[in-house]
C-alpha positions as CSV (number, residue, x, y, z in Angstrom):
1,P,125.2,6.0,150.3
2,M,121.7,6.3,149.0
3,S,122.9,6.8,145.5
4,S,125.3,3.9,145.7
5,M,122.5,1.7,146.9
6,M,120.5,2.7,143.8
7,V,123.3,2.3,141.3
8,D,124.8,-0.9,142.6
9,P,121.8,-3.1,141.9
10,T,121.6,-1.7,138.4
11,L,125.2,-2.4,137.7
12,A,124.8,-5.9,139.1
13,E,121.8,-6.6,136.9
14,M,123.6,-5.3,133.9
15,G,126.6,-7.5,134.7
16,K,124.4,-10.5,135.0
17,N,122.8,-9.7,131.6
18,L,126.2,-9.3,129.9
19,N,127.3,-12.6,131.3
20,E,124.3,-14.3,129.8
21,A,124.9,-12.4,126.5
22,M,128.5,-13.7,126.4
23,K,127.2,-17.3,126.7
24,I,124.8,-16.7,123.9
25,L,127.6,-15.2,121.8
26,E,130.0,-18.1,122.5
27,D,127.3,-20.8,122.0
28,G,126.2,-19.1,118.7
29,R,129.7,-19.1,117.4
30,K,130.2,-22.7,118.2
31,R,126.9,-23.7,116.6
32,Q,126.7,-21.4,113.5
33,F,129.6,-19.0,113.1
34,S,132.2,-20.0,110.5
35,R,135.5,-18.3,110.2
36,S,135.6,-19.0,106.5
37,S,132.6,-16.9,105.6
38,I,130.1,-14.5,107.0
39,P,127.3,-16.3,108.9
40,G,123.8,-16.3,107.5
41,P,120.9,-14.4,109.1
42,L,120.8,-15.0,112.9
43,Q,117.8,-12.8,113.7
44,G,116.6,-14.7,116.7
45,D,120.0,-14.9,118.4
46,I,120.9,-11.3,117.7
47,I,117.6,-9.9,119.0
48,Q,118.0,-12.1,122.1
49,F,121.6,-11.0,122.5
50,I,120.5,-7.3,122.3
51,N,117.6,-7.8,124.7
52,I,119.8,-9.5,127.3
53,T,122.6,-6.9,127.1
54,S,120.2,-4.0,127.6
55,L,119.4,-2.8,131.1
56,T,115.8,-3.3,130.3
57,S,114.2,-5.3,127.5
58,L,113.6,-3.4,124.3
59,P,110.0,-2.0,124.0
60,V,107.5,-4.3,122.6
61,G,107.4,-4.0,118.8
62,V,110.6,-2.1,118.4
63,L,111.7,-4.6,115.8
64,S,108.2,-5.1,114.3
65,P,107.7,-4.4,110.6
66,S,105.6,-1.4,111.4
67,R,108.7,0.3,113.0
68,M,111.0,-0.6,110.1
69,Q,109.5,1.1,107.1
70,N,112.3,3.7,106.9
71,V,115.6,1.9,107.7
72,G,114.6,-1.8,107.5
73,E,115.6,-4.5,109.9
74,Q,119.3,-4.5,109.0
75,G,119.2,-0.7,109.6
76,H,117.9,-1.3,113.1
77,M,120.7,-3.7,113.7
78,A,123.2,-1.1,112.8
79,L,121.6,1.5,115.0
80,L,121.2,-0.8,118.0
81,G,124.9,-1.7,117.6
82,H,125.9,1.8,118.8
83,S,123.8,1.5,122.0
84,L,125.1,-2.0,122.6
85,A,128.7,-0.8,122.3
86,A,128.1,1.5,125.2
87,Y,126.7,-1.3,127.4
88,I,129.6,-3.6,126.5
89,S,132.1,-0.9,127.4
90,V,131.3,-1.3,131.1
91,L,132.2,-5.0,131.3
92,D,135.1,-6.1,133.4
93,R,138.4,-5.7,131.6
94,E,139.2,-9.3,130.8
95,R,135.7,-10.1,129.5
96,L,135.7,-6.8,127.5
97,R,139.0,-7.6,125.9
98,K,137.8,-11.1,124.8
99,L,134.6,-9.7,123.3
100,I,136.0,-6.8,121.4
101,T,138.9,-8.9,120.1
102,R,136.4,-11.4,118.7
103,I,134.2,-8.7,117.2
104,A,137.1,-6.9,115.5
105,S,138.8,-10.0,114.2
106,D,135.5,-11.5,112.9
107,T,134.5,-8.3,111.1
108,T,138.0,-7.7,109.6
109,L,138.1,-11.4,108.4
110,W,134.7,-11.2,106.8
111,L,135.5,-8.0,105.0
112,C,138.8,-9.2,103.7
113,R,137.2,-12.4,102.4
114,L,134.2,-10.6,101.0
115,F,136.3,-8.0,99.1
116,R,139.2,-10.3,98.2
117,Y,141.8,-8.4,100.2
118,E,144.0,-11.1,101.6
119,S,146.1,-10.7,104.8
120,G,144.6,-7.2,105.4
121,S,144.0,-5.2,108.6
122,A,141.0,-2.9,109.0
123,Y,140.6,0.6,110.5
124,Y,137.0,1.7,111.2
125,H,136.2,5.4,111.0
126,E,133.2,7.7,110.9
127,D,134.7,10.3,108.4
128,D,135.4,8.5,105.2
129,R,138.6,10.6,104.7
130,E,140.0,9.6,108.1
131,G,141.3,6.2,106.9
132,L,143.4,7.8,104.2
133,L,144.7,10.4,106.6
134,K,145.9,7.7,109.0
135,V,147.4,5.8,106.1
136,C,149.4,8.9,105.2
137,R,150.7,9.0,108.8
138,L,151.7,5.4,108.5
139,V,153.6,6.0,105.3
140,L,155.4,9.0,106.8
141,N,156.4,6.9,109.8
142,T,157.6,4.2,107.4
143,R,159.6,6.3,105.0
144,Y,161.1,8.7,107.5
145,E,162.8,6.7,110.3
146,D,163.1,9.6,112.8
147,Y,159.6,11.0,112.1
148,S,158.2,9.8,115.4
149,T,160.9,11.7,117.4
150,E,161.9,14.6,115.2
151,G,158.6,15.4,113.6
152,Y,158.3,17.8,110.7
153,T,162.0,18.7,110.8
154,V,162.9,15.4,109.1
155,L,160.7,16.4,106.1
156,N,163.0,19.3,105.3
157,S,165.6,17.0,103.9
158,R,163.2,15.5,101.3
159,Q,159.8,17.0,100.9
160,P,157.1,14.4,100.7
161,V,154.7,14.4,97.7
162,I,151.2,13.1,97.6
163,Y,149.8,12.5,94.1
164,Q,146.0,12.5,93.2
165,S,144.0,12.4,90.1
166,A,142.3,15.5,88.8
167,T,139.0,13.6,89.1
168,C,139.3,12.9,92.8
169,R,136.7,14.4,95.0
170,P,137.2,18.1,95.6
171,G,139.1,19.1,98.7
172,L,140.5,15.7,99.5
173,G,144.2,16.6,98.9
174,Q,143.9,19.9,100.7
175,H,142.3,18.2,103.7
176,L,145.2,15.8,103.9
177,C,147.8,18.5,103.7
178,S,146.0,20.6,106.3
179,Q,145.7,17.6,108.8
180,L,149.3,16.5,108.2
181,G,150.8,19.9,108.5
182,L,152.2,19.7,104.9
183,P,152.4,22.6,102.5
184,L,150.2,22.6,99.5
185,S,153.3,22.2,97.4
186,S,153.4,18.6,98.7
187,L,150.2,17.9,96.7
188,C,150.5,17.1,93.1
189,T,147.3,16.8,91.0
190,V,147.8,14.6,87.9
191,P,145.7,15.5,84.8
192,C,143.6,12.9,83.0
193,N,144.3,11.7,79.5
194,T,143.8,14.3,76.8
195,M,144.6,12.3,73.7
196,F,144.4,8.6,74.4
197,G,142.2,6.5,76.6
198,S,139.4,7.7,78.8
199,Q,139.2,11.4,79.6
200,H,138.5,10.5,83.2
201,Q,141.5,8.2,83.8
202,M,144.8,9.4,85.2
203,D,147.4,10.1,82.6
204,I,150.0,7.5,83.6
205,A,152.7,8.7,81.2
206,L,152.4,12.2,82.6
207,L,152.4,10.8,86.2
208,D,155.7,9.0,85.5
209,K,157.2,12.2,84.2
210,L,156.0,14.2,87.3
211,I,157.4,11.6,89.7
212,R,160.8,11.5,87.9
213,E,161.0,15.3,88.1
214,D,160.2,15.3,91.8
215,V,162.9,12.7,92.4
216,E,165.4,14.7,90.5
217,T,164.7,17.8,92.6
218,G,165.2,15.9,95.8
219,K,161.6,15.3,96.7
220,L,160.2,12.0,98.1
221,P,157.2,10.4,96.2
222,L,155.1,9.3,99.2
223,L,151.6,8.1,98.2
224,L,149.3,7.9,95.2
225,I,145.5,8.2,95.4
226,A,143.7,6.3,92.6
227,N,140.0,5.8,91.7
228,A,138.0,2.7,91.3
229,G,135.0,4.7,90.3
230,T,135.5,8.5,90.1
231,P,133.1,10.6,92.2
232,G,131.7,12.1,89.0
233,A,131.3,9.5,86.2
234,G,132.4,6.3,87.9
235,H,135.5,5.7,85.8
236,T,138.3,3.4,87.0
237,D,142.0,4.2,86.6
238,K,144.3,1.7,85.1
239,L,145.1,0.2,88.5
240,G,147.5,-2.5,87.3
241,R,149.8,0.0,85.6
242,L,149.6,2.3,88.6
243,K,150.6,-0.5,91.0
244,E,153.6,-1.2,88.9
245,L,154.6,2.4,88.8
246,C,154.2,2.7,92.6
247,E,156.4,-0.4,93.1
248,Q,159.0,1.2,90.9
249,Y,159.3,4.3,93.0
250,G,158.5,2.8,96.4
251,M,155.2,4.6,96.7
252,W,152.1,3.6,98.6
253,L,148.9,3.0,96.5
254,H,145.6,3.9,98.0
255,I,142.3,3.3,96.1
256,E,138.8,4.5,96.8
257,G,135.6,4.6,94.8
258,V,132.2,3.0,94.4
259,N,133.3,0.3,92.0
260,L,135.2,-1.4,94.8
261,A,131.8,-2.8,95.9
262,T,131.8,-5.1,92.8
263,L,134.8,-7.0,94.3
264,A,132.2,-8.9,96.3
265,L,130.6,-10.3,93.1
266,W,131.6,-13.6,91.6
267,E,132.4,-12.0,88.3
268,V,134.6,-8.9,88.6
269,S,135.9,-6.8,85.8
270,S,139.6,-6.9,85.4
271,P,140.2,-3.2,85.9
272,V,138.7,-3.4,89.4
273,T,140.3,-6.7,90.3
274,A,143.7,-5.0,90.3
275,A,142.5,-3.0,93.3
276,T,143.1,-6.1,95.5
277,R,146.8,-5.5,95.0
278,S,146.7,-2.0,96.4
279,D,148.4,-1.1,99.7
280,S,145.1,0.2,101.1
281,M,141.5,0.9,100.0
282,T,138.5,2.6,101.7
283,L,135.1,0.9,101.6
284,T,131.8,2.7,102.4
285,L,129.5,-0.1,103.2
286,G,126.7,2.2,104.6
287,P,125.4,3.4,101.3
288,W,126.2,0.2,99.4
289,L,124.1,-2.0,101.8
290,G,121.7,0.6,103.1
291,L,123.0,0.6,106.6
292,P,122.7,3.8,108.6
293,A,125.4,5.0,111.0
294,V,127.9,2.3,110.2
295,P,131.6,3.3,109.9
296,A,133.6,3.3,106.8
297,V,136.4,0.8,106.6
298,T,140.0,1.2,105.4
299,L,141.7,-2.1,104.6
300,Y,145.5,-1.9,104.5
301,R,148.6,-4.2,104.6
302,H,151.5,-3.4,106.8
303,E,153.9,-5.7,108.7
304,D,154.9,-3.4,111.6
305,P,152.2,-3.2,114.3
306,A,154.3,-0.5,116.2
307,L,154.1,1.9,113.2
308,S,150.4,1.2,112.8
309,L,149.9,2.1,116.4
310,A,151.9,5.3,116.0
311,A,149.8,6.3,113.0
312,G,146.6,5.7,114.8
313,L,145.4,2.8,112.7
314,T,145.3,0.6,115.8
315,S,144.6,1.7,119.3
316,S,145.7,0.5,122.7
317,Q,142.3,1.5,124.0
318,P,140.0,-1.6,123.7
319,V,136.8,0.4,123.6
320,E,137.8,2.0,120.2
321,K,137.6,-1.4,118.6
322,L,133.9,-1.4,119.4
323,R,133.4,0.8,116.3
324,A,133.1,-2.4,114.4
325,L,130.1,-3.6,116.4
326,P,127.4,-2.0,114.2
327,L,129.0,-3.6,111.2
328,W,129.5,-6.9,113.0
329,L,125.8,-7.1,113.7
330,S,124.7,-5.9,110.3
331,L,127.0,-8.3,108.4
332,Q,125.7,-11.3,110.4
333,Y,122.1,-10.3,109.9
334,L,122.5,-9.9,106.1
335,G,124.8,-12.9,105.7
336,H,127.2,-13.4,102.8
337,D,124.5,-14.1,100.2
338,G,122.5,-11.0,101.4
339,I,125.4,-8.7,101.0
340,V,126.3,-10.0,97.5
341,E,122.6,-9.8,96.4
342,K,122.3,-6.1,97.4
343,I,125.4,-5.2,95.4
344,R,124.4,-7.4,92.5
345,H,120.9,-5.8,92.4
346,A,122.4,-2.3,92.2
347,V,124.8,-3.3,89.4
348,E,121.9,-5.0,87.4
349,L,119.8,-1.8,87.7
350,S,122.7,0.2,86.1
351,Q,123.0,-2.4,83.3
352,Q,119.2,-2.3,82.7
353,L,119.2,1.5,82.4
354,L,122.3,1.6,80.2
355,E,120.8,-0.9,77.7
356,K,117.7,1.1,77.4
357,L,119.5,4.4,77.0
358,K,121.5,3.0,74.1
359,T,118.3,2.8,72.0
360,L,117.3,6.4,72.6
361,A,118.2,9.2,70.1
362,S,119.5,12.5,71.5
363,I,120.8,10.7,74.6
364,K,124.5,10.2,75.0
365,T,126.1,8.0,77.7
366,S,129.4,8.6,79.3
367,V,130.9,5.5,80.9
368,E,134.2,3.8,80.5
369,D,133.3,0.1,81.1
370,E,129.7,-0.1,79.9
371,L,129.2,-3.7,80.9
372,N,130.3,-3.6,84.5
373,S,130.3,0.0,85.8
374,P,127.6,0.5,88.4
375,V,127.4,4.3,87.5
376,V,125.5,5.5,84.5
377,V,125.9,9.1,83.3
378,F,123.8,10.3,80.4
379,R,123.1,13.7,78.8
380,F,120.6,15.1,76.3
381,S,122.5,16.4,73.3
382,Q,122.0,17.3,69.6
383,E,123.3,14.9,67.0
384,T,125.1,17.7,65.2
385,S,127.7,20.0,66.8
386,G,127.9,23.7,66.4
387,Y,124.1,24.0,66.2
388,F,124.3,27.7,67.4
389,A,126.5,29.9,69.5
390,G,126.3,29.1,73.2
391,E,125.0,25.6,72.5
392,R,127.1,24.1,75.4
393,E,125.6,26.5,78.0
394,V,122.0,26.0,76.7
395,L,122.4,22.2,76.7
396,D,123.7,22.4,80.2
397,S,120.6,24.3,81.3
398,L,118.3,21.9,79.6
399,N,120.1,18.9,81.2
400,R,119.9,20.6,84.6
401,W,116.1,20.9,84.0
402,L,115.9,17.3,82.8
403,C,117.6,15.9,85.9
404,E,115.5,18.0,88.3
405,R,112.4,16.9,86.4
406,L,113.3,13.2,86.4
407,A,114.2,13.4,90.2
408,Q,110.8,14.9,90.8
409,L,108.8,12.4,88.7
410,V,110.7,9.3,89.8
411,P,112.1,10.1,93.2
412,S,112.9,6.4,93.9
413,S,115.5,6.4,91.1
414,G,117.8,8.7,93.1
415,V,119.2,10.4,90.0
416,D,121.2,13.6,90.6
417,I,123.1,16.3,88.7
418,V,126.9,15.9,88.0
419,E,129.1,18.6,86.4
420,L,131.8,17.0,84.2
421,E,134.6,19.1,82.8
422,D,134.4,17.7,79.2
423,E,130.8,16.6,78.9
424,G,129.1,19.4,80.9
425,T,126.0,19.0,83.0
426,C,124.8,15.3,83.1
427,V,122.3,13.1,84.8
428,R,123.9,10.5,87.1
429,F,122.3,7.2,88.2
430,T,124.3,5.6,91.0
431,P,122.2,2.8,92.5
432,L,125.1,1.5,94.6
433,M,124.9,4.7,96.6
434,T,121.1,5.1,96.6
435,A,119.2,1.9,95.7
436,A,119.5,0.2,99.1
437,A,118.2,3.3,101.0
438,L,115.4,4.2,98.5
439,G,114.4,0.6,97.7
440,T,114.9,1.1,93.9
441,Q,113.5,-1.8,91.8
442,R,113.6,-2.7,88.1
443,C,110.2,-1.1,87.6
444,D,111.6,2.2,88.8
445,V,114.2,2.1,86.1
446,D,111.4,1.3,83.5
447,L,109.4,4.3,84.8
448,L,112.5,6.5,84.6
449,V,113.0,5.6,81.0
450,E,109.3,6.2,80.2
451,R,109.5,9.7,81.7
452,L,112.7,10.3,79.8
453,I,111.1,9.3,76.5
454,E,108.3,11.8,77.2
455,L,110.7,14.6,78.0
456,I,113.0,14.2,75.0
457,P,110.6,15.8,72.5
458,V,110.1,18.7,74.8
459,L,113.8,19.3,75.0
460,N,114.2,18.9,71.2
461,C,111.4,21.3,70.4
462,T,112.5,23.9,73.0
463,L,116.1,23.8,71.6
464,R,114.9,24.2,68.0
465,L,112.3,26.9,68.8
466,R,114.7,29.1,70.8
467,L,116.1,30.5,67.5
468,D,112.6,31.0,66.1
469,F,111.6,32.8,69.3
470,R,114.6,35.1,69.1
471,E,114.0,36.0,65.4
472,E,110.3,36.7,66.1
473,V,111.2,39.0,69.0
474,Y,113.6,40.9,66.7
475,R,110.7,41.7,64.4
476,H,109.0,43.8,67.0
477,S,110.7,47.1,67.7
478,A,108.9,47.5,71.0
479,L,110.3,44.2,72.4
480,S,113.9,43.4,73.3
481,Y,115.3,39.9,73.3
482,I,117.3,38.9,76.5
483,E,120.1,36.4,76.0
484,D,120.2,34.1,79.0
485,L,122.0,30.8,78.2
486,N,121.3,29.4,81.7
487,W,117.5,29.6,81.2
488,P,115.9,26.2,80.4
489,G,113.1,27.3,78.1
490,L,112.3,29.4,75.0
491,G,114.0,32.5,76.2
492,A,113.4,35.9,77.8
493,V,111.9,39.1,76.5
494,R,111.5,42.6,77.9
495,K,109.0,45.3,77.0
496,L,111.0,48.5,76.8
497,E,112.9,49.3,80.0
498,V,109.9,50.0,82.2
499,E,109.6,47.7,85.2
500,K,105.9,48.4,85.8
501,I,104.9,47.5,82.3
502,N,106.9,44.2,82.4
503,S,105.4,43.2,85.7
504,E,101.8,44.0,84.5
505,L,102.6,42.1,81.2
506,L,103.7,39.1,83.1
507,V,100.5,39.0,85.1
508,K,98.4,39.3,81.9
509,L,100.4,36.4,80.2
510,Q,100.0,34.2,83.3
511,E,96.2,34.7,83.1
512,L,96.1,33.4,79.5
513,D,94.7,30.0,78.7
514,A,98.0,28.6,77.5
515,D,100.3,25.6,78.2
516,L,103.4,27.8,78.4
517,I,104.9,28.8,81.7
518,F,105.7,32.5,82.2
519,S,107.9,33.5,85.1
520,T,110.5,36.0,86.3
521,G,113.3,33.6,85.6
522,L,116.0,32.2,87.9
523,E,115.9,33.4,91.4
524,F,119.5,34.5,91.4
525,G,119.8,35.1,87.7
526,P,121.5,38.2,86.3
527,E,118.5,39.4,84.3
528,K,115.7,41.2,86.2
529,D,112.4,42.8,85.1
530,C,112.1,40.2,82.2
531,I,109.5,37.7,81.2
532,F,110.9,34.2,80.8
533,I,109.0,31.6,78.8
534,G,109.4,28.0,79.7
535,M,109.6,24.7,77.8
536,A,107.7,24.3,74.5
537,T,106.1,21.5,72.4
538,E,106.1,20.7,68.7
539,D,102.8,22.5,68.0
540,L,103.7,25.9,69.5
541,D,103.1,28.8,67.2
542,V,106.0,31.1,68.1
543,A,104.9,33.9,65.8
544,E,101.5,34.1,67.5
545,L,103.1,33.9,70.9
546,V,105.4,36.9,70.3
547,D,102.6,38.9,68.6
548,T,100.4,38.4,71.6
549,I,103.2,39.5,74.0
550,A,103.8,42.6,71.8
551,A,100.1,43.4,71.6
552,L,99.5,43.0,75.3
553,G,102.5,45.2,76.1
554,R,101.2,47.8,73.7
555,D,97.8,47.8,75.4
556,I,99.4,48.2,78.8
557,E,101.6,51.0,77.5
558,E,98.6,52.8,76.0
559,N,96.6,52.5,79.2
560,G,99.5,53.7,81.1
561,R,99.8,56.8,78.9
562,L,96.1,57.4,79.4
563,L,96.4,57.3,83.1
564,E,99.4,59.7,83.0
565,N,97.5,62.2,80.9
566,M,94.3,61.8,83.0
567,T,95.2,64.6,85.4
568,E,95.7,67.2,82.7
569,V,92.6,66.0,80.8
570,V,90.4,66.2,83.9
571,R,91.7,69.6,84.9
572,K,91.0,71.1,81.4
573,G,87.6,69.3,81.4
574,I,86.6,70.8,84.7
575,Q,87.6,74.3,83.5
576,E,85.5,73.9,80.4
577,A,82.6,72.5,82.4
578,E,82.7,75.5,84.7
579,L,82.6,77.9,81.8
580,Q,79.7,76.0,80.2
581,L,77.8,76.0,83.5
582,Q,78.3,79.8,83.9
583,K,77.0,80.3,80.3
584,D,74.1,78.0,81.0
585,N,73.2,79.9,84.2
586,Q,73.3,83.2,82.3
587,D,71.1,81.8,79.5
588,K,68.7,80.5,82.2
589,L,68.5,83.9,83.8
590,M,67.8,85.6,80.5
591,E,65.1,83.1,79.6
592,E,63.3,82.8,83.0
593,G,63.7,86.3,84.3
594,V,64.7,87.6,87.7
595,L,61.4,86.9,89.4
596,R,61.6,83.2,88.8
597,Q,65.0,83.1,90.6
598,I,63.5,84.3,93.9
599,P,62.8,81.1,96.0
600,L,59.2,81.8,97.2
601,V,58.1,84.0,94.4
602,G,59.7,81.8,91.7
603,S,57.9,78.7,93.0
604,V,54.5,80.4,93.0
605,L,55.1,81.8,89.6
606,N,56.2,78.5,88.2
607,W,53.0,76.9,89.6
608,F,50.7,79.4,87.8
609,S,52.8,79.7,84.7
610,P,55.1,76.7,84.1
611,F,58.2,77.5,82.0
612,Q,59.9,75.0,79.7
613,S,63.7,75.5,80.0
614,T,65.9,75.0,77.0
615,V,69.2,74.5,79.0
616,K,70.7,71.1,78.2
617,G,72.6,68.7,80.6
618,R,76.3,67.9,80.2
619,T,78.4,64.7,80.7
620,F,82.2,64.5,81.0
621,N,83.9,61.7,79.0
622,L,87.1,60.8,80.8
623,A,88.4,58.6,78.1
624,A,88.0,61.2,75.4
625,G,88.5,64.2,77.7
626,S,85.5,66.0,76.2
627,L,82.3,67.6,77.6
628,D,79.2,66.2,75.8
629,S,75.5,66.8,75.9
630,T,73.2,64.4,77.7
631,E,70.5,64.7,75.0
632,P,71.5,61.4,73.2
633,T,71.3,59.6,76.5
634,Y,67.8,60.7,77.3
635,S,66.5,60.6,73.8
636,M,67.7,56.9,73.2
637,K,67.3,56.0,76.9
638,A,70.7,54.2,76.7
639,Q,74.2,55.4,77.5
640,T,76.6,55.2,74.5
641,G,80.3,54.7,74.7
642,G,82.7,56.9,72.8
643,L,85.5,54.3,72.6
644,A,85.3,50.5,72.3
645,S,87.6,48.6,74.7
646,P,90.5,47.1,72.9
647,E,90.5,43.3,72.5
648,T,93.5,41.2,73.2
649,P,94.9,40.4,69.8
650,T,94.8,36.6,69.9
651,S,93.6,34.0,67.5
652,S,90.6,33.3,69.7
653,A,88.3,33.7,66.8
654,K,90.1,31.1,64.8
655,R,90.4,28.6,67.7
656,L,88.1,25.7,68.3
657,P,86.2,25.5,71.6
658,G,88.5,24.2,74.2
659,Q,91.7,24.7,72.1
660,R,94.6,26.3,74.0
661,L,96.4,29.4,72.9
662,F,99.5,29.4,70.7
663,R,98.7,26.1,69.0
664,R,99.6,25.9,65.3
665,D,96.7,25.0,63.0
666,G,97.1,21.5,61.5
667,A,99.5,20.3,64.2
668,G,99.0,16.6,64.2
669,G,97.1,15.3,67.3
670,S,97.0,18.6,69.0
671,D,93.9,17.9,71.0
672,S,95.0,14.5,72.1
673,H,98.6,15.7,72.6
674,S,97.4,18.3,75.1
675,E,96.4,15.5,77.4
676,T,99.9,13.9,77.5
677,S,102.0,16.9,76.6
678,S,105.2,17.5,78.6
679,V,105.0,21.3,78.3
680,G,103.5,21.6,81.7
681,Q,106.4,19.8,83.3
682,A,108.3,22.9,84.2
683,E,105.3,24.4,86.0
684,D,105.9,22.8,89.4
685,L,109.6,23.4,89.0
686,S,109.3,27.0,88.1
687,R,106.9,27.7,90.9
688,E,109.3,26.2,93.4
689,R,112.4,27.9,92.1
690,F,111.1,31.1,90.6
691,P,109.0,33.7,92.6
692,Q,105.7,34.5,91.0
693,P,104.1,38.0,91.3
694,T,100.6,36.5,91.4
695,T,98.8,34.2,93.8
696,P,100.0,30.7,92.9
697,T,97.5,28.2,91.6
698,P,97.6,24.5,92.6
699,P,100.4,22.6,90.8
700,S,99.7,20.3,88.0
701,P,99.3,16.7,89.0
702,V,101.6,14.2,87.4
703,P,99.6,11.2,86.4
704,D,101.1,7.7,85.9
705,E,100.4,7.6,82.2
706,A,101.7,11.0,81.3
707,V,104.3,13.5,82.4
708,S,101.9,16.4,82.6
709,V,98.3,17.2,81.8
710,V,96.3,20.2,80.6
711,P,97.2,23.1,82.9
712,E,95.5,22.9,86.1
713,S,92.3,24.3,87.5
714,P,91.2,24.5,91.1
715,E,88.8,21.6,90.4
716,T,91.6,19.3,89.1
717,P,92.0,16.4,91.5
718,Q,95.6,16.1,92.9
719,R,97.1,12.7,92.3
720,P,100.6,11.9,93.4
721,P,102.7,9.5,91.3
722,T,102.1,5.9,92.2
723,R,104.6,3.1,92.1
724,S,103.2,-0.3,91.2
725,C,106.2,-2.2,92.3
726,H,106.2,-0.9,95.9
727,G,103.9,-1.0,98.7
728,P,102.3,2.1,100.1
């Protein structure tokens, strides 16, 4: 009884708040909502609606700008929609039915109008593969009349086949077969064009042949998955031709991809426009609009609601339709113009980058529709092919380094690495998936291009000097060149096969005053106990670098041999010293006599008759392993060394004060270039990815006006990259 007395007033208050919220919702629709388009921003009404439906008012300032730096106001709308859905779910059945019907119908109508998908239904799902899975169930129920009662047994008569492009995201087809209980033989992967057209588009002629073969063997072509923007390079299949082929064989056409976002723009490219004729398509509005925790949407066309219910695309449970509530709130808050503007901004960023990349040498772009694709893929490459053996692997490693470096220097760009079968490792810029969340602006694209321009000479020099480095190492018999095509740098070298010498040599090289980065290589690389040299610049003297490595290794080896022989040298020296001391004692006895050896008598005798001894002192030279006289030391009053310490064979005598090691004489602008050189760019990356045997020094700061600076010192101030186009 006590608990019911405590709960009942709470439920009563919540019911009262929901009643008031319903009035606001109905009044707002009458005043501002239009069924022909998405309403404009209704911040006041929505915040009032959320406050009233809550058990208690939202904390003061929860929607203030200071609390929205990460997700933005529209992000808070989406997040609050999830909590609001829970409150709405406890309304009385009739009021709940009216509210969720209105929310679902409004959201579906707005999305169909926005993305030009007429007479469509919508299914909202958290997993972006779930919509396609339910569509497959719908098609199975449609093509097999007894499927709902007989189940998998009806599939034995005609095995269903699902066709997908070779460029579809990995694991999608396998996931469908697993969830549907179909064998993997029901999945047919269609290769892309090999001779004509884009290498990322589905080969339609081959698809037609595969379908005819399946029909002839008694199989049933069920569904085709096409791309409007492949996950890798953003290419669009020839959707119009594919739709005609699907109509010919009675197949269902499902389309997914990032390019579907451009359907919301006023001007849409013709290849993407054909997507509006598909039987279903999946939209991921969360990344496109920067909305956290909003569901993906699959729009589909089907006339039989009973089959849609059987497939799970519609539900008899009203609460499930509340999945659309976060989108309902977010779409209202952004409004039609706000949604279009976000998508347009992302597409313009891609066009801006693509135009600038076309002017850069050594940069190749890979995109099918250069004027409209919101995905830009580019790669550093040599103008001539067949530059050297293993060029593809080396270029892949350099492009991997390039992408990681660009992502580190311009994190707001959102660039990432993509592995393409034909092109290799590339840098991908997909603002539709990242710009809304990162707040990418045009100045970020300009900064990205600036950093790229600074990195291109480093890539060119490193690629060219790799061969010189290998040839120089071959000239030294004590060094062995290590071929590692996955290493982004000059290469790797090993001093003999002694691990201790190589580790000591690495420490010595890291202590040198040079711009090069020396490390142990990739963390999980195949080569161990090697010295890897990082990226290079134009003025690098490769011959001097290799000579220094060989000389330092020789010194370490000689010192090691000295230490190994030290035990034997000391033992023999001690034996010789003992013999010399015995001989000296005998000589002393002969010269001084027996009386002088008696303690008391000898001291008295020495007092009255001092004796000048002729016995000389001895010193043991560890370096030479010899027993020498101390007479030169006492006569010159200074200790003399038998061997001079070896000097590190560098060109320090020829270098100017402040000039770094391994710089070629006469290299144009070497002093000024050291301030803006990009050779230090790999330092932060190598220290993050590759373990160093010595205590790490502070990483090099990345100034605004340069990619890297002169290698760091503890006194160098740390300055993070600044962005002039964004606030703090």
